[in-house]
C-alpha positions in Angstrom: -29.2 -38.6 35.6 -26.3 -40.6 36.7 -22.7 -40.7 35.5 -22.1 -42.2 32.1 -20.7 -45.7 31.8 -16.9 -46.1 31.8 -17.0 -49.6 30.4 -15.9 -49.7 26.8 -18.6 -50.8 24.3 -18.4 -54.4 23.0 -17.8 -54.6 19.2 -20.4 -56.3 17.1 -19.3 -59.4 15.2 -17.8 -58.6 11.8 -14.7 -57.3 10.1 -13.2 -54.0 11.2 -10.9 -51.4 9.6 -9.8 -48.0 10.9 -9.9 -45.1 8.5 -7.7 -42.1 9.3 -6.8 -38.9 7.7 -3.2 -39.0 6.5 -0.6 -38.3 9.3 -3.2 -38.4 12.1 -3.3 -40.7 15.1 -7.0 -41.4 15.5 -9.6 -42.4 13.0 -13.0 -44.0 12.6 -13.7 -47.7 13.0 -15.8 -49.2 10.1 -17.5 -52.6 10.3 -18.4 -54.8 7.4 -20.3 -58.1 7.6 -18.3 -60.1 5.0 -14.7 -60.2 3.9 -15.7 -59.2 0.3 -17.4 -56.0 1.6 -14.3 -55.3 3.7 -12.0 -55.5 0.6 -14.3 -53.1 -1.3 -14.2 -50.6 1.6 -10.4 -50.8 1.7 -10.2 -50.1 -2.0 -12.6 -47.2 -1.6 -10.7 -45.5 1.2 -7.1 -46.2 0.4 -6.8 -43.4 -2.2 -7.4 -40.5 0.2 -7.0 -42.0 3.7 -4.8 -44.2 5.7 -6.5 -47.6 6.2 -5.5 -49.9 9.1 -7.0 -53.4 9.2 -8.0 -54.2 12.8 -9.2 -57.7 12.4 -12.4 -59.8 12.8 -14.5 -59.5 15.9 -16.2 -62.6 17.1 -18.0 -62.9 20.5 -16.2 -59.7 21.7 -12.7 -60.9 20.8 -10.6 -59.4 18.0 -8.9 -62.0 15.8 -6.4 -61.8 12.9 -7.8 -62.2 9.4 -6.0 -64.9 7.5 -4.9 -64.2 3.9 -5.1 -60.4 4.3 
């Protein structure tokens, strides 16, 4: 066995949010395929968690989501 890779993993194409417990620094990244699914996930988690919209990943690059 060799050493584990130190290169960060590339993100798959899709829309990303980060869901955190209230008053915490780190959270879990959640990916959705469509903008509608992303909006449903935001509605689901916003009651009990802090939700941070990270953006849209395309070809390994993170972009802003217009109209959000």
